[in-house]
KOLGU-4560 file (N, C-alpha, C; in nm, 3 decimals, padded with zeros to 5 digits):
<recs>
<n_xx: 10.985 n_yy: 08.197 n_zz: 09.670 ca_xx: 10.936 ca_yy: 08.284 ca_zz: 09.564 c_xx: 11.041 c_yy: 08.285 c_zz: 09.454 mol: A seq: 1 type: MET>
<n_xx: 10.998 n_yy: 08.258 n_zz: 09.333 ca_xx: 11.087 ca_yy: 08.266 ca_zz: 09.217 c_xx: 11.053 c_yy: 08.392 c_zz: 09.141 mol: A seq: 2 type: ARG>
<n_xx: 11.154 n_yy: 08.459 n_zz: 09.088 ca_xx: 11.133 ca_yy: 08.583 ca_zz: 09.015 c_xx: 11.159 c_yy: 08.559 c_zz: 08.867 mol: A seq: 3 type: LYS>
<n_xx: 11.075 n_yy: 08.621 n_zz: 08.784 ca_xx: 11.086 ca_yy: 08.610 ca_zz: 08.640 c_xx: 11.074 c_yy: 08.750 c_zz: 08.580 mol: A seq: 4 type: PHE>
<n_xx: 11.128 n_yy: 08.767 n_zz: 08.461 ca_xx: 11.112 ca_yy: 08.890 ca_zz: 08.386 c_xx: 11.025 c_yy: 08.857 c_zz: 08.266 mol: A seq: 5 type: ILE>
<n_xx: 10.915 n_yy: 08.930 n_zz: 08.253 ca_xx: 10.820 ca_yy: 08.908 ca_zz: 08.145 c_xx: 10.816 c_yy: 09.034 c_zz: 08.060 mol: A seq: 6 type: VAL>
<n_xx: 10.824 n_yy: 09.017 n_zz: 07.927 ca_xx: 10.817 ca_yy: 09.130 ca_zz: 07.836 c_xx: 10.682 c_yy: 09.130 c_zz: 07.767 mol: A seq: 7 type: THR>
<n_xx: 10.608 n_yy: 09.242 n_zz: 07.783 ca_xx: 10.478 ca_yy: 09.258 ca_zz: 07.721 c_xx: 10.477 c_yy: 09.390 c_zz: 07.646 mol: A seq: 8 type: ILE>
<n_xx: 10.450 n_yy: 09.383 n_zz: 07.516 ca_xx: 10.448 ca_yy: 09.503 ca_zz: 07.431 c_xx: 10.575 c_yy: 09.587 c_zz: 07.447 mol: A seq: 9 type: ASN>
<n_xx: 10.688 n_yy: 09.522 n_zz: 07.458 ca_xx: 10.816 ca_yy: 09.593 ca_zz: 07.468 c_xx: 10.850 c_yy: 09.644 c_zz: 07.606 mol: A seq: 10 type: GLY>
<n_xx: 10.763 n_yy: 09.625 n_zz: 07.705 ca_xx: 10.789 ca_yy: 09.669 ca_zz: 07.842 c_xx: 10.827 c_yy: 09.548 c_zz: 07.926 mol: A seq: 11 type: ASN>
<n_xx: 10.934 n_yy: 09.559 n_zz: 08.004 ca_xx: 10.978 ca_yy: 09.450 ca_zz: 08.091 c_xx: 10.919 c_yy: 09.465 c_zz: 08.230 mol: A seq: 12 type: ASP>
<n_xx: 10.866 n_yy: 09.354 n_zz: 08.283 ca_xx: 10.807 ca_yy: 09.352 ca_zz: 08.417 c_xx: 10.872 c_yy: 09.240 c_zz: 08.496 mol: A seq: 13 type: TYR>
<n_xx: 10.910 n_yy: 09.267 n_zz: 08.619 ca_xx: 10.962 ca_yy: 09.163 ca_zz: 08.708 c_xx: 10.845 c_yy: 09.111 c_zz: 08.790 mol: A seq: 14 type: GLU>
<n_xx: 10.825 n_yy: 08.979 n_zz: 08.785 ca_xx: 10.715 ca_yy: 08.918 ca_zz: 08.859 c_xx: 10.768 c_yy: 08.811 c_zz: 08.951 mol: A seq: 15 type: VAL>
<n_xx: 10.701 n_yy: 08.790 n_zz: 09.062 ca_xx: 10.737 ca_yy: 08.686 ca_zz: 09.156 c_xx: 10.627 c_yy: 08.580 c_zz: 09.157 mol: A seq: 16 type: GLY>
<n_xx: 10.668 n_yy: 08.454 n_zz: 09.156 ca_xx: 10.573 ca_yy: 08.343 ca_zz: 09.157 c_xx: 10.604 c_yy: 08.256 c_zz: 09.277 mol: A seq: 17 type: VAL>
<n_xx: 10.503 n_yy: 08.236 n_zz: 09.360 ca_xx: 10.521 ca_yy: 08.155 ca_zz: 09.479 c_xx: 10.504 c_yy: 08.008 c_zz: 09.442 mol: A seq: 18 type: GLU>
<n_xx: 10.595 n_yy: 07.925 n_zz: 09.489 ca_xx: 10.588 ca_yy: 07.782 ca_zz: 09.462 c_xx: 10.508 c_yy: 07.715 c_zz: 09.573 mol: A seq: 19 type: GLU>
<n_xx: 10.417 n_yy: 07.627 n_zz: 09.534 ca_xx: 10.334 ca_yy: 07.556 ca_zz: 09.630 c_xx: 10.364 c_yy: 07.407 c_zz: 09.616 mol: A seq: 20 type: ILE>
<n_xx: 10.382 n_yy: 07.340 n_zz: 09.730 ca_xx: 10.410 ca_yy: 07.196 ca_zz: 09.728 c_xx: 10.557 c_yy: 07.169 c_zz: 09.750 mol: A seq: 21 type: GLY>
<n_xx: 10.587 n_yy: 07.045 n_zz: 09.786 ca_xx: 10.724 ca_yy: 07.007 ca_zz: 09.819 c_xx: 10.805 c_yy: 06.974 c_zz: 09.695 mol: A seq: 22 type: ALA>
<n_xx: 10.741 n_yy: 06.934 n_zz: 09.587 ca_xx: 10.814 ca_yy: 06.893 ca_zz: 09.468 c_xx: 10.835 c_yy: 07.011 c_zz: 09.375 mol: A seq: 23 type: GLU>
<n_xx: 10.958 n_yy: 07.032 n_zz: 09.334 ca_xx: 10.990 ca_yy: 07.140 ca_zz: 09.242 c_xx: 11.029 c_yy: 07.078 c_zz: 09.109 mol: A seq: 24 type: GLU>
<n_xx: 10.967 n_yy: 07.125 n_zz: 09.001 ca_xx: 10.994 ca_yy: 07.072 ca_zz: 08.870 c_xx: 11.013 c_yy: 07.188 c_zz: 08.775 mol: A seq: 25 type: ARG>
<n_xx: 11.121 n_yy: 07.187 n_zz: 08.698 ca_xx: 11.146 ca_yy: 07.290 ca_zz: 08.598 c_xx: 11.112 c_yy: 07.230 c_zz: 08.463 mol: A seq: 26 type: VAL>
<n_xx: 11.013 n_yy: 07.288 n_zz: 08.395 ca_xx: 10.968 ca_yy: 07.234 ca_zz: 08.267 c_xx: 11.052 c_yy: 07.292 c_zz: 08.154 mol: A seq: 27 type: VAL>
<n_xx: 11.072 n_yy: 07.421 n_zz: 08.153 ca_xx: 11.147 ca_yy: 07.485 ca_zz: 08.046 c_xx: 11.212 c_yy: 07.611 c_zz: 08.103 mol: A seq: 28 type: ASN>
<n_xx: 11.339 n_yy: 07.628 n_zz: 08.077 ca_xx: 11.408 ca_yy: 07.749 ca_zz: 08.122 c_xx: 11.471 c_yy: 07.817 c_zz: 08.004 mol: A seq: 29 type: THR>
<n_xx: 11.465 n_yy: 07.950 n_zz: 08.006 ca_xx: 11.525 ca_yy: 08.031 ca_zz: 07.901 c_xx: 11.611 c_yy: 08.135 c_zz: 07.969 mol: A seq: 30 type: ILE>
<n_xx: 11.737 n_yy: 08.147 n_zz: 07.924 ca_xx: 11.825 ca_yy: 08.248 ca_zz: 07.982 c_xx: 11.776 c_yy: 08.386 c_zz: 07.940 mol: A seq: 31 type: ALA>
<n_xx: 11.758 n_yy: 08.474 n_zz: 08.036 ca_xx: 11.708 ca_yy: 08.608 ca_zz: 08.008 c_xx: 11.822 c_yy: 08.708 c_zz: 08.017 mol: A seq: 32 type: ALA>
<n_xx: 11.822 n_yy: 08.803 n_zz: 07.925 ca_xx: 11.922 ca_yy: 08.909 ca_zz: 07.927 c_xx: 11.890 c_yy: 09.002 c_zz: 08.042 mol: A seq: 33 type: ALA>
<n_xx: 11.989 n_yy: 09.069 n_zz: 08.101 ca_xx: 11.962 ca_yy: 09.163 ca_zz: 08.210 c_xx: 11.867 c_yy: 09.272 c_zz: 08.163 mol: A seq: 34 type: PRO>
<n_xx: 11.780 n_yy: 09.313 n_zz: 08.251 ca_xx: 11.683 ca_yy: 09.416 ca_zz: 08.219 c_xx: 11.742 c_yy: 09.553 c_zz: 08.249 mol: A seq: 35 type: VAL>
<n_xx: 11.751 n_yy: 09.635 n_zz: 08.146 ca_xx: 11.809 ca_yy: 09.768 ca_zz: 08.163 c_xx: 11.719 c_yy: 09.859 c_zz: 08.246 mol: A seq: 36 type: ALA>
<n_xx: 11.588 n_yy: 09.835 n_zz: 08.243 ca_xx: 11.493 ca_yy: 09.922 ca_zz: 08.313 c_xx: 11.489 c_yy: 09.898 c_zz: 08.463 mol: A seq: 37 type: ALA>
<n_xx: 11.542 n_yy: 09.787 n_zz: 08.511 ca_xx: 11.534 ca_yy: 09.755 ca_zz: 08.653 c_xx: 11.594 c_yy: 09.863 c_zz: 08.743 mol: A seq: 38 type: ALA>
<n_xx: 11.713 n_yy: 09.918 n_zz: 08.715 ca_xx: 11.764 ca_yy: 10.023 ca_zz: 08.804 c_xx: 11.674 c_yy: 10.146 c_zz: 08.807 mol: A seq: 39 type: PRO>
<n_xx: 11.611 n_yy: 10.182 n_zz: 08.696 ca_xx: 11.524 ca_yy: 10.299 ca_zz: 08.694 c_xx: 11.401 c_yy: 10.275 c_zz: 08.782 mol: A seq: 40 type: ALA>
<n_xx: 11.348 n_yy: 10.153 n_zz: 08.782 ca_xx: 11.233 ca_yy: 10.124 ca_zz: 08.865 c_xx: 11.269 c_yy: 10.131 c_zz: 09.012 mol: A seq: 41 type: GLN>
<n_xx: 11.392 n_yy: 10.092 n_zz: 09.047 ca_xx: 11.433 ca_yy: 10.097 ca_zz: 09.186 c_xx: 11.459 c_yy: 10.241 c_zz: 09.229 mol: A seq: 42 type: GLN>
<n_xx: 11.495 n_yy: 10.328 n_zz: 09.137 ca_xx: 11.524 ca_yy: 10.467 ca_zz: 09.170 c_xx: 11.394 c_yy: 10.545 c_zz: 09.198 mol: A seq: 43 type: ALA>
<n_xx: 11.283 n_yy: 10.504 n_zz: 09.140 ca_xx: 11.157 ca_yy: 10.578 ca_zz: 09.154 c_xx: 11.110 c_yy: 10.594 c_zz: 09.298 mol: A seq: 44 type: ALA>
<n_xx: 11.116 n_yy: 10.490 n_zz: 09.385 ca_xx: 11.068 ca_yy: 10.510 ca_zz: 09.521 c_xx: 11.143 c_yy: 10.619 c_zz: 09.598 mol: A seq: 45 type: PRO>
<n_xx: 11.268 n_yy: 10.645 n_zz: 09.565 ca_xx: 11.343 ca_yy: 10.750 ca_zz: 09.634 c_xx: 11.278 c_yy: 10.887 c_zz: 09.611 mol: A seq: 46 type: ALA>
<n_xx: 11.222 n_yy: 10.907 n_zz: 09.492 ca_xx: 11.156 ca_yy: 11.034 ca_zz: 09.461 c_xx: 11.028 c_yy: 11.051 c_zz: 09.542 mol: A seq: 47 type: ALA>
<n_xx: 10.968 n_yy: 10.940 n_zz: 09.582 ca_xx: 10.841 ca_yy: 10.945 ca_zz: 09.654 c_xx: 10.854 c_yy: 11.007 c_zz: 09.794 mol: A seq: 48 type: ALA>
<n_xx: 10.976 n_yy: 11.014 n_zz: 09.845 ca_xx: 10.998 ca_yy: 11.068 ca_zz: 09.979 c_xx: 10.952 c_yy: 11.214 c_zz: 09.987 mol: A seq: 49 type: VAL>
<n_xx: 10.964 n_yy: 11.288 n_zz: 09.876 ca_xx: 10.933 ca_yy: 11.431 ca_zz: 09.878 c_xx: 10.793 c_yy: 11.463 c_zz: 09.827 mol: A seq: 50 type: ASN>
<n_xx: 10.703 n_yy: 11.366 n_zz: 09.823 ca_xx: 10.570 ca_yy: 11.393 ca_zz: 09.773 c_xx: 10.469 c_yy: 11.294 c_zz: 09.826 mol: A seq: 51 type: GLY>
<n_xx: 10.344 n_yy: 11.318 n_zz: 09.789 ca_xx: 10.237 ca_yy: 11.229 ca_zz: 09.831 c_xx: 10.201 c_yy: 11.135 c_zz: 09.716 mol: A seq: 52 type: GLU>
<n_xx: 10.204 n_yy: 11.005 n_zz: 09.744 ca_xx: 10.174 ca_yy: 10.905 ca_zz: 09.643 c_xx: 10.024 c_yy: 10.899 c_zz: 09.617 mol: A seq: 53 type: LYS>
<n_xx: 09.991 n_yy: 10.879 n_zz: 09.490 ca_xx: 09.853 ca_yy: 10.852 ca_zz: 09.452 c_xx: 09.851 c_yy: 10.705 c_zz: 09.412 mol: A seq: 54 type: ILE>
<n_xx: 09.777 n_yy: 10.624 n_zz: 09.488 ca_xx: 09.771 ca_yy: 10.480 ca_zz: 09.465 c_xx: 09.642 c_yy: 10.443 c_zz: 09.393 mol: A seq: 55 type: LEU>
<n_xx: 09.650 n_yy: 10.339 n_zz: 09.311 ca_xx: 09.532 ca_yy: 10.290 ca_zz: 09.242 c_xx: 09.436 c_yy: 10.228 c_zz: 09.343 mol: A seq: 56 type: SER>
<n_xx: 09.310 n_yy: 10.271 n_zz: 09.344 ca_xx: 09.214 ca_yy: 10.216 ca_zz: 09.441 c_xx: 09.168 c_yy: 10.074 c_zz: 09.403 mol: A seq: 57 type: PRO>
<n_xx: 09.190 n_yy: 10.035 n_zz: 09.276 ca_xx: 09.149 ca_yy: 09.903 ca_zz: 09.226 c_xx: 09.225 c_yy: 09.875 c_zz: 09.097 mol: A seq: 58 type: PHE>
<n_xx: 09.225 n_yy: 09.749 n_zz: 09.051 ca_xx: 09.294 ca_yy: 09.720 ca_zz: 08.925 c_xx: 09.219 c_yy: 09.781 c_zz: 08.807 mol: A seq: 59 type: PRO>
<n_xx: 09.294 n_yy: 09.821 n_zz: 08.704 ca_xx: 09.230 ca_yy: 09.879 ca_zz: 08.588 c_xx: 09.331 c_yy: 09.919 c_zz: 08.482 mol: A seq: 60 type: GLY>
<n_xx: 09.282 n_yy: 09.990 n_zz: 08.382 ca_xx: 09.360 ca_yy: 10.035 ca_zz: 08.267 c_xx: 09.371 c_yy: 10.187 c_zz: 08.270 mol: A seq: 61 type: LEU>
<n_xx: 09.493 n_yy: 10.238 n_zz: 08.254 ca_xx: 09.512 ca_yy: 10.383 ca_zz: 08.248 c_xx: 09.462 c_yy: 10.427 c_zz: 08.110 mol: A seq: 62 type: ILE>
<n_xx: 09.351 n_yy: 10.499 n_zz: 08.109 ca_xx: 09.288 ca_yy: 10.538 ca_zz: 07.983 c_xx: 09.335 c_yy: 10.674 c_zz: 07.933 mol: A seq: 63 type: LYS>
<n_xx: 09.353 n_yy: 10.770 n_zz: 08.026 ca_xx: 09.388 ca_yy: 10.905 ca_zz: 07.983 c_xx: 09.457 c_yy: 10.980 c_zz: 08.096 mol: A seq: 64 type: LYS>
<n_xx: 09.561 n_yy: 11.057 n_zz: 08.062 ca_xx: 09.623 ca_yy: 11.150 ca_zz: 08.157 c_xx: 09.559 c_yy: 11.286 c_zz: 08.130 mol: A seq: 65 type: LEU>
<n_xx: 09.501 n_yy: 11.348 n_zz: 08.232 ca_xx: 09.425 ca_yy: 11.471 ca_zz: 08.215 c_xx: 09.510 c_yy: 11.597 c_zz: 08.229 mol: A seq: 66 type: LEU>
<n_xx: 09.630 n_yy: 11.585 n_zz: 08.284 ca_xx: 09.721 ca_yy: 11.699 ca_zz: 08.297 c_xx: 09.859 c_yy: 11.657 c_zz: 08.245 mol: A seq: 67 type: VAL>
<n_xx: 09.941 n_yy: 11.753 n_zz: 08.211 ca_xx: 10.075 ca_yy: 11.725 ca_zz: 08.161 c_xx: 10.171 c_yy: 11.694 c_zz: 08.276 mol: A seq: 68 type: ALA>
<n_xx: 10.273 n_yy: 11.615 n_zz: 08.249 ca_xx: 10.379 ca_yy: 11.585 ca_zz: 08.346 c_xx: 10.438 c_yy: 11.715 c_zz: 08.399 mol: A seq: 69 type: GLU>
<n_xx: 10.449 n_yy: 11.729 n_zz: 08.529 ca_xx: 10.508 ca_yy: 11.848 ca_zz: 08.591 c_xx: 10.410 c_yy: 11.963 c_zz: 08.611 mol: A seq: 70 type: GLY>
<n_xx: 10.285 n_yy: 11.946 n_zz: 08.572 ca_xx: 10.185 ca_yy: 12.052 ca_zz: 08.588 c_xx: 10.151 c_yy: 12.075 c_zz: 08.734 mol: A seq: 71 type: SER>
<n_xx: 10.119 n_yy: 12.198 n_zz: 08.766 ca_xx: 10.070 ca_yy: 12.230 ca_zz: 08.900 c_xx: 09.923 c_yy: 12.192 c_zz: 08.906 mol: A seq: 72 type: ALA>
<n_xx: 09.885 n_yy: 12.120 n_zz: 09.012 ca_xx: 09.746 ca_yy: 12.077 ca_zz: 09.029 c_xx: 09.696 c_yy: 12.121 c_zz: 09.166 mol: A seq: 73 type: VAL>
<n_xx: 09.566 n_yy: 12.131 n_zz: 09.177 ca_xx: 09.500 ca_yy: 12.167 ca_zz: 09.303 c_xx: 09.436 c_yy: 12.043 c_zz: 09.364 mol: A seq: 74 type: LYS>
<n_xx: 09.416 n_yy: 12.045 n_zz: 09.494 ca_xx: 09.350 ca_yy: 11.936 ca_zz: 09.564 c_xx: 09.215 c_yy: 11.905 c_zz: 09.499 mol: A seq: 75 type: LYS>
<n_xx: 09.185 n_yy: 11.776 n_zz: 09.482 ca_xx: 09.061 ca_yy: 11.724 ca_zz: 09.423 c_xx: 09.049 c_yy: 11.747 c_zz: 09.273 mol: A seq: 76 type: ASP>
<n_xx: 09.154 n_yy: 11.796 n_zz: 09.207 ca_xx: 09.153 ca_yy: 11.812 ca_zz: 09.061 c_xx: 09.176 c_yy: 11.675 c_zz: 08.997 mol: A seq: 77 type: GLN>
<n_xx: 09.092 n_yy: 11.635 n_zz: 08.899 ca_xx: 09.117 ca_yy: 11.507 ca_zz: 08.830 c_xx: 09.249 c_yy: 11.513 c_zz: 08.753 mol: A seq: 78 type: PRO>
<n_xx: 09.330 n_yy: 11.406 n_zz: 08.767 ca_xx: 09.459 ca_yy: 11.404 ca_zz: 08.698 c_xx: 09.470 c_yy: 11.291 c_zz: 08.596 mol: A seq: 79 type: ILE>
<n_xx: 09.391 n_yy: 11.184 n_zz: 08.614 ca_xx: 09.392 ca_yy: 11.076 ca_zz: 08.515 c_xx: 09.263 c_yy: 10.998 c_zz: 08.520 mol: A seq: 80 type: LEU>
<n_xx: 09.240 n_yy: 10.919 n_zz: 08.414 ca_xx: 09.120 ca_yy: 10.835 ca_zz: 08.406 c_xx: 09.165 c_yy: 10.689 c_zz: 08.413 mol: A seq: 81 type: VAL>
<n_xx: 09.106 n_yy: 10.617 n_zz: 08.509 ca_xx: 09.134 ca_yy: 10.474 ca_zz: 08.530 c_xx: 09.007 c_yy: 10.398 c_zz: 08.493 mol: A seq: 82 type: LEU>
<n_xx: 09.018 n_yy: 10.311 n_zz: 08.391 ca_xx: 08.902 ca_yy: 10.233 ca_zz: 08.350 c_xx: 08.902 c_yy: 10.100 c_zz: 08.423 mol: A seq: 83 type: GLU>
<n_xx: 08.789 n_yy: 10.067 n_zz: 08.483 ca_xx: 08.771 ca_yy: 09.939 ca_zz: 08.550 c_xx: 08.631 c_yy: 09.889 c_zz: 08.522 mol: A seq: 84 type: ALA>
<n_xx: 08.619 n_yy: 09.766 n_zz: 08.479 ca_xx: 08.490 ca_yy: 09.705 ca_zz: 08.448 c_xx: 08.409 c_yy: 09.792 c_zz: 08.352 mol: A seq: 85 type: MET>
<n_xx: 08.476 n_yy: 09.844 n_zz: 08.250 ca_xx: 08.413 ca_yy: 09.926 ca_zz: 08.144 c_xx: 08.359 c_yy: 10.060 c_zz: 08.193 mol: A seq: 86 type: LYS>
<n_xx: 08.405 n_yy: 10.104 n_zz: 08.311 ca_xx: 08.363 ca_yy: 10.234 ca_zz: 08.363 c_xx: 08.486 c_yy: 10.322 c_zz: 08.381 mol: A seq: 87 type: MET>
<n_xx: 08.475 n_yy: 10.448 n_zz: 08.340 ca_xx: 08.583 ca_yy: 10.544 ca_zz: 08.358 c_xx: 08.573 c_yy: 10.606 c_zz: 08.497 mol: A seq: 88 type: ASP>
<n_xx: 08.687 n_yy: 10.610 n_zz: 08.567 ca_xx: 08.692 ca_yy: 10.665 ca_zz: 08.702 c_xx: 08.799 c_yy: 10.774 c_zz: 08.706 mol: A seq: 89 type: ASN>
<n_xx: 08.761 n_yy: 10.894 n_zz: 08.746 ca_xx: 08.858 ca_yy: 11.003 ca_zz: 08.761 c_xx: 08.937 c_yy: 10.980 c_zz: 08.889 mol: A seq: 90 type: ASP>
<n_xx: 09.069 n_yy: 10.987 n_zz: 08.878 ca_xx: 09.157 ca_yy: 10.981 ca_zz: 08.994 c_xx: 09.202 c_yy: 11.125 c_zz: 09.019 mol: A seq: 91 type: ILE>
<n_xx: 09.183 n_yy: 11.173 n_zz: 09.142 ca_xx: 09.207 ca_yy: 11.314 ca_zz: 09.173 c_xx: 09.331 c_yy: 11.333 c_zz: 09.260 mol: A seq: 92 type: THR>
<n_xx: 09.382 n_yy: 11.455 n_zz: 09.257 ca_xx: 09.497 ca_yy: 11.491 ca_zz: 09.339 c_xx: 09.454 c_yy: 11.503 c_zz: 09.485 mol: A seq: 93 type: ALA>
<n_xx: 09.529 n_yy: 11.442 n_zz: 09.578 ca_xx: 09.494 ca_yy: 11.451 ca_zz: 09.719 c_xx: 09.539 c_yy: 11.581 c_zz: 09.784 mol: A seq: 94 type: PRO>
<n_xx: 09.623 n_yy: 11.659 n_zz: 09.712 ca_xx: 09.675 ca_yy: 11.784 ca_zz: 09.768 c_xx: 09.722 c_yy: 11.872 c_zz: 09.653 mol: A seq: 95 type: CYS>
<n_xx: 09.757 n_yy: 11.996 n_zz: 09.684 ca_xx: 09.815 ca_yy: 12.087 ca_zz: 09.584 c_xx: 09.961 c_yy: 12.049 c_zz: 09.561 mol: A seq: 96 type: ASP>
<n_xx: 10.009 n_yy: 12.071 n_zz: 09.438 ca_xx: 10.150 ca_yy: 12.046 ca_zz: 09.407 c_xx: 10.171 c_yy: 12.019 c_zz: 09.260 mol: A seq: 97 type: GLY>
<n_xx: 10.291 n_yy: 11.971 n_zz: 09.227 ca_xx: 10.324 ca_yy: 11.935 ca_zz: 09.089 c_xx: 10.315 c_yy: 11.785 c_zz: 09.074 mol: A seq: 98 type: LYS>
<n_xx: 10.258 n_yy: 11.742 n_zz: 08.961 ca_xx: 10.234 ca_yy: 11.600 ca_zz: 08.939 c_xx: 10.351 c_yy: 11.535 c_zz: 08.864 mol: A seq: 99 type: VAL>
<n_xx: 10.387 n_yy: 11.415 n_zz: 08.910 ca_xx: 10.488 ca_yy: 11.333 ca_zz: 08.845 c_xx: 10.426 c_yy: 11.195 c_zz: 08.825 mol: A seq: 100 type: SER>
<n_xx: 10.393 n_yy: 11.161 n_zz: 08.700 ca_xx: 10.328 ca_yy: 11.034 ca_zz: 08.672 c_xx: 10.426 c_yy: 10.918 c_zz: 08.681 mol: A seq: 101 type: PHE>
<n_xx: 10.380 n_yy: 10.808 n_zz: 08.737 ca_xx: 10.460 ca_yy: 10.685 ca_zz: 08.749 c_xx: 10.399 c_yy: 10.574 c_zz: 08.665 mol: A seq: 102 type: LYS>
<n_xx: 10.308 n_yy: 10.610 n_zz: 08.574 ca_xx: 10.245 ca_yy: 10.515 ca_zz: 08.483 c_xx: 10.219 c_yy: 10.588 c_zz: 08.352 mol: A seq: 103 type: THR>
<n_xx: 10.168 n_yy: 10.517 n_zz: 08.253 ca_xx: 10.143 ca_yy: 10.577 ca_zz: 08.122 c_xx: 10.010 c_yy: 10.525 c_zz: 08.067 mol: A seq: 104 type: ALA>
<n_xx: 09.958 n_yy: 10.595 n_zz: 07.968 ca_xx: 09.834 ca_yy: 10.554 ca_zz: 07.903 c_xx: 09.852 c_yy: 10.414 c_zz: 07.845 mol: A seq: 105 type: VAL>
<n_xx: 09.753 n_yy: 10.329 n_zz: 07.867 ca_xx: 09.758 ca_yy: 10.193 ca_zz: 07.815 c_xx: 09.812 c_yy: 10.091 c_zz: 07.913 mol: A seq: 106 type: GLY>
<n_xx: 09.867 n_yy: 10.136 n_zz: 08.026 ca_xx: 09.919 ca_yy: 10.043 ca_zz: 08.126 c_xx: 09.805 c_yy: 09.984 c_zz: 08.207 mol: A seq: 107 type: ASN>
<n_xx: 09.815 n_yy: 09.855 n_zz: 08.236 ca_xx: 09.725 ca_yy: 09.791 ca_zz: 08.332 c_xx: 09.791 c_yy: 09.800 c_zz: 08.468 mol: A seq: 108 type: ASN>
<n_xx: 09.716 n_yy: 09.840 n_zz: 08.567 ca_xx: 09.770 ca_yy: 09.855 ca_zz: 08.703 c_xx: 09.690 c_yy: 09.770 c_zz: 08.801 mol: A seq: 109 type: VAL>
<n_xx: 09.754 n_yy: 09.733 n_zz: 08.908 ca_xx: 09.691 ca_yy: 09.656 ca_zz: 09.014 c_xx: 09.650 c_yy: 09.750 c_zz: 09.128 mol: A seq: 110 type: GLU>
<n_xx: 09.574 n_yy: 09.700 n_zz: 09.221 ca_xx: 09.537 ca_yy: 09.776 ca_zz: 09.339 c_xx: 09.663 c_yy: 09.819 c_zz: 09.413 mol: A seq: 111 type: THR>
<n_xx: 09.668 n_yy: 09.944 n_zz: 09.458 ca_xx: 09.779 ca_yy: 10.005 ca_zz: 09.532 c_xx: 09.904 c_yy: 10.030 c_zz: 09.449 mol: A seq: 112 type: ASN>
<n_xx: 09.895 n_yy: 10.021 n_zz: 09.316 ca_xx: 10.007 ca_yy: 10.060 ca_zz: 09.231 c_xx: 10.023 c_yy: 10.211 c_zz: 09.239 mol: A seq: 113 type: ALA>
<n_xx: 10.146 n_yy: 10.261 n_zz: 09.238 ca_xx: 10.169 ca_yy: 10.405 ca_zz: 09.242 c_xx: 10.140 c_yy: 10.462 c_zz: 09.103 mol: A seq: 114 type: VAL>
<n_xx: 10.042 n_yy: 10.550 n_zz: 09.095 ca_xx: 10.003 ca_yy: 10.611 ca_zz: 08.968 c_xx: 10.077 c_yy: 10.742 c_zz: 08.944 mol: A seq: 115 type: LEU>
<n_xx: 10.095 n_yy: 10.819 n_zz: 09.050 ca_xx: 10.160 ca_yy: 10.949 ca_zz: 09.040 c_xx: 10.205 c_yy: 10.992 c_zz: 09.178 mol: A seq: 116 type: ALA>
<n_xx: 10.289 n_yy: 11.095 n_zz: 09.179 ca_xx: 10.334 ca_yy: 11.155 ca_zz: 09.304 c_xx: 10.311 c_yy: 11.305 c_zz: 09.293 mol: A seq: 117 type: ILE>
<n_xx: 10.248 n_yy: 11.363 n_zz: 09.394 ca_xx: 10.226 ca_yy: 11.507 ca_zz: 09.399 c_xx: 10.328 c_yy: 11.564 c_zz: 09.495 mol: A seq: 118 type: ILE>
<n_xx: 10.414 n_yy: 11.651 n_zz: 09.445 ca_xx: 10.521 ca_yy: 11.705 ca_zz: 09.530 c_xx: 10.534 c_yy: 11.853 c_zz: 09.517 mol: A seq: 119 type: GLY>
</recs>
C-alpha cells in the first residue's frame, strides 16, 4: 500500500493506494510538504473513547448541520443532513449527550466515516 496526500479545496487528505501486479512503475513523483493537519486527525480518535460514534450509513455529502457544536441532544434527535443520490437523509443521535462534529458542511464522506461523537 502506498500513501499519498491529496489536497482538495484547501483540505489535505491522506489516501492509500494498493498496488496490483508484480511490476512497479513510477510515472511522476512530486515532493510533498508535511501536512500540518495530520497530527490533529490522529488526535481525534482519542476523544472518541468518551462518547458514542455516529458513523455514516452510506457515502454522501454533508448538506446541513442541524444543531450547533457542543449542543445537548436527545436520543433520536436529527443532528445533520446527509445527501445521497439526490435524497436528504436525517442522521439522528443514538443517545442523549453533547454533540461533537467530526465533519463539516460540504464534505463528502464514505460509509462508516465518523460524522460526530455524542458524549
